[in-house]
C-alpha positions in Angstrom: 115.2 106.0 53.4 115.7 109.0 55.6 113.4 109.0 58.6 113.2 111.5 61.5 111.6 110.4 64.8 110.4 113.1 67.2 109.5 111.2 70.5 107.4 113.7 72.3 106.2 110.9 74.7 109.2 109.3 76.4 107.3 106.1 77.2 107.0 105.2 73.6 110.6 106.0 72.6 112.4 102.8 73.4 110.0 100.4 71.6 109.5 102.7 68.5 113.3 103.4 68.2 114.1 99.7 68.4 111.6 98.8 65.7 112.9 101.5 63.4 116.6 100.7 64.0 115.9 97.0 63.2 115.1 98.0 59.6 118.3 97.9 57.6 117.3 100.4 55.0 116.2 103.2 57.4 118.6 106.1 58.1 117.1 107.2 61.4 117.6 110.6 63.1 116.1 111.3 66.5 115.2 114.9 67.4 113.9 116.2 70.7 112.9 119.8 70.1 111.1 121.9 67.5 114.4 123.6 66.6 116.0 120.2 66.0 113.0 119.1 64.0 113.2 122.2 61.8 116.9 121.6 61.2 116.8 117.9 60.4 113.4 117.4 58.6 114.2 119.1 55.3 115.4 116.4 52.8 113.7 113.7 54.9 111.1 111.4 53.3 109.2 110.3 56.5 108.5 111.7 59.9 107.5 109.5 62.9 106.3 111.3 65.9 103.9 111.4 68.8 100.9 113.7 68.3 102.2 117.2 68.9 100.5 119.6 71.3 97.7 121.6 69.5 99.0 124.8 71.0 102.2 124.4 68.9 100.3 123.7 65.7 101.4 126.9 63.9 105.1 126.1 64.6 104.7 122.5 63.5 102.9 123.5 60.3 105.6 126.0 59.4 108.2 123.2 59.7 106.1 120.8 57.6 105.7 123.5 54.9 109.5 124.0 54.8 110.0 120.3 54.3 107.1 119.6 51.9 109.5 119.2 48.9 110.7 115.8 50.1 108.5 114.7 53.0 106.1 112.1 51.8 104.7 110.5 55.0 103.9 111.2 58.6 103.2 108.4 61.1 101.7 109.3 64.5 102.7 106.7 67.1 99.6 107.2 69.3 96.0 106.6 68.1 94.8 110.2 68.5 96.0 112.9 66.2 94.0 116.0 67.1 97.3 118.0 67.5 98.3 117.2 63.9 94.8 117.8 62.7 95.1 121.3 64.3 98.3 121.9 62.5 97.2 120.6 59.1 99.4 118.8 56.6 100.7 120.1 53.3 99.1 118.5 50.2 100.8 115.3 49.0 101.9 114.1 52.4 100.3 110.9 53.6 99.4 110.4 57.3 99.0 107.2 59.3 98.6 106.5 63.0 98.9 103.6 65.4 95.1 103.2 65.7 94.2 100.2 67.7 97.7 99.7 69.2 96.4 100.7 72.7 92.8 99.5 72.4 93.2 96.5 74.8 95.0 98.6 77.4 92.4 101.4 77.2 89.6 98.8 77.6 91.3 97.3 80.6 91.6 100.7 82.2 87.9 101.4 81.8 87.0 98.1 83.3 89.4 98.8 86.2 87.5 102.1 86.9 84.1 100.3 86.7 85.2 97.5 89.1 86.9 100.0 91.5 83.6 101.9 91.8 81.3 98.9 92.1 83.5 97.0 94.5 84.3 100.2 96.5 88.1 99.7 96.1 89.1 103.4 96.9 87.2 103.2 100.2 88.8 99.8 101.1 92.2 101.2 100.2 91.7 104.1 102.6 90.4 101.6 105.3 93.5 99.5 104.8 95.8 102.5 105.4 93.8 103.3 108.5 94.0 99.6 109.7 90.2 99.4 109.7 88.1 96.4 108.9 85.4 98.3 107.1 82.6 95.8 106.8 80.1 98.6 106.8 80.8 99.1 103.1 79.4 95.8 102.1 75.8 97.0 101.6 76.9 99.7 99.1 78.9 97.2 97.0 77.4 96.0 93.7 78.3 94.3 90.5 78.7 95.3 86.9 76.8 92.2 85.8 73.4 93.0 84.3 74.1 96.7 84.2 74.2 98.9 81.1 77.4 100.3 79.7 77.2 103.2 77.2 80.2 103.4 74.9 80.6 106.8 73.3 82.8 106.0 70.2 82.9 102.5 68.8 86.3 102.5 67.3 89.2 100.1 68.2 89.1 101.0 71.9 85.3 101.0 72.1 85.0 97.6 70.5 87.7 96.1 72.7 85.8 97.5 75.7 82.5 96.0 74.4 84.1 92.5 74.3 85.2 92.9 78.0 81.8 94.2 79.0 80.0 91.4 77.1 82.1 88.8 78.9 81.2 90.4 82.2 77.5 90.1 81.5 76.8 93.7 80.8 74.2 95.2 78.4 75.9 97.4 75.9 74.7 100.5 74.1 76.9 102.6 71.9 76.9 106.1 70.3 78.6 106.7 67.0 78.4 109.2 64.2 76.6 106.7 62.0 74.3 104.4 64.0 75.2 101.2 62.2 74.4 97.9 63.9 77.2 96.0 65.5 77.1 92.4 66.8 79.0 93.4 70.0 76.3 96.0 71.0 72.7 95.7 72.0 71.6 99.1 70.7 73.4 101.7 68.6 72.4 105.4 68.7 73.6 108.4 66.6 75.9 110.7 68.5 73.3 113.4 68.0 70.9 111.4 70.2 73.3 111.3 73.1 71.3 113.4 75.5 68.1 111.6 74.8 69.5 108.1 75.5 72.0 108.7 78.3 69.4 107.8 80.9 69.6 104.2 79.8 73.2 103.9 81.1 74.6 102.8 84.5 78.1 103.5 83.2 79.3 105.8 80.4 82.7 105.3 78.8 84.1 107.9 76.5 86.4 106.4 73.8 85.7 108.8 70.9 88.1 111.1 69.1 88.3 114.8 70.0 86.8 116.9 67.1 84.9 120.1 66.8 81.7 118.0 67.2 82.9 116.2 70.4 84.5 119.2 72.1 82.7 119.5 75.5 80.3 116.8 74.3 79.5 116.3 78.0 78.2 119.4 79.7 75.5 120.3 82.2 72.6 119.2 80.0 74.2 115.8 79.4 74.9 115.2 83.1 71.4 116.2 83.9 70.2 113.5 81.5 72.1 110.8 83.3 70.9 108.6 86.1 72.0 109.9 89.5 73.6 106.5 90.0 75.6 106.6 86.8 79.4 106.8 86.5 81.3 108.5 83.8 84.8 107.3 82.6 86.9 109.2 80.1 90.0 107.6 78.5 89.9 109.6 75.3 90.6 113.4 75.5 90.0 115.8 78.4 88.3 118.4 76.3 85.4 116.1 75.4 84.1 116.7 79.0 83.3 120.1 80.4 85.2 119.8 83.6 83.4 122.6 85.4 80.1 120.9 84.6 81.5 117.6 85.8 82.7 119.0 89.1 79.3 120.6 89.6 77.5 117.3 88.8 79.7 115.3 91.2 79.2 117.8 94.0 75.4 118.0 93.4 75.0 114.2 93.1 73.7 114.6 89.6 75.9 111.6 88.8 77.5 109.1 91.2 81.1 109.3 90.3 83.7 109.6 87.5 87.0 108.1 86.4 89.3 110.3 84.3 92.5 109.3 82.6 92.6 112.6 80.7 92.0 116.2 81.6 92.1 119.7 80.1 94.9 120.9 80.5 97.4 118.2 81.3 98.8 117.9 83.8 95.7 119.1 85.7 96.8 122.1 87.9 97.1 121.3 91.6 94.6 124.1 92.4 91.9 122.9 89.9 88.5 122.4 91.7 88.1 119.1 90.0 90.7 117.6 92.4 88.4 118.1 95.4 85.2 116.8 93.7 83.7 113.7 95.4 83.7 110.2 94.1 86.4 110.9 91.5 89.5 108.9 90.5 92.1 110.6 88.3 94.9 108.8 86.6 97.7 110.7 84.7 96.9 109.9 81.0 98.5 106.5 81.4 95.7 104.1 80.3 97.0 103.3 76.8 100.8 103.5 77.0 101.7 101.3 80.0 101.4 97.9 78.4 104.4 96.2 76.8 102.2 94.8 74.1 100.9 98.3 73.3 104.4 99.7 73.0 105.5 96.8 70.8 102.5 97.3 68.5 103.3 101.1 68.2 106.7 100.2 66.9 105.4 97.5 64.6 102.7 99.8 63.1 105.3 102.5 62.4 107.5 100.0 60.5 104.5 98.5 58.7 103.4 102.0 57.4 106.9 102.9 56.4 107.0 99.7 54.4 104.0 100.8 52.4 105.8 104.1 51.6 108.9 102.2 50.4 106.8 99.8 48.3 103.7 101.8 47.3 102.6 99.1 44.8 
């Protein structure tokens, strides 16, 4: 089987390439640019790639259209595929993704944000650099135990996070498109009821996919509905949060703080006003891809889905 791999995210490449090369009946070609993809994809049965940038969607679609005669399958190595969704896929081509491969790592990253804020780790790190024994911080420290975590999006990452939070003694509410009960969650709300129920949460974790419905899901009205002591964490997609509204909320004390692993755009420009907002921790979209187990699963999921293509029965 002829397979083209387009590794837009270098961190995934080694594990995914190793998994594909280990399959004896895969003829693998690696491309690194859109021009190379356009040259090598025609005549190929399967394409493995990281989710492409949405701003290149028209170019990606043109290449897919030119290869539609033989291309039967596209596998996205990361969980999100909003870039491919923007491009669209010609009829008759199947699509799969490594959904769930990074769920554990994403959940750990959210918990790291929560613990950093409640245990005042950024302030203690600064005090360490200043050689200061900062015991004055002790009264402001708290615990996540007994507090309420709102999970926006109860997919693989949301459910992994719920397990962590449950073990830590937190109360858990969740928002999803269909408010179906879940044994990991104390209350489930429809996504349409987000603004009405946000006031219940001490912490809000965004783990939902970016769609037309969730674009700028969090804006001024949503932050105004939060407790002033609440913290927001986003490990999904930057465009789900209106960053101008977030910076305003942080400066005004409308919410207590935020942890972002994603931004709009990425990288966040050095002059963006979000950088100077108070009580904010930013990590460079690294939450889900920095675990060896995550990377191994990304390779395994690619091979598993290609096996289905080779043996459709």
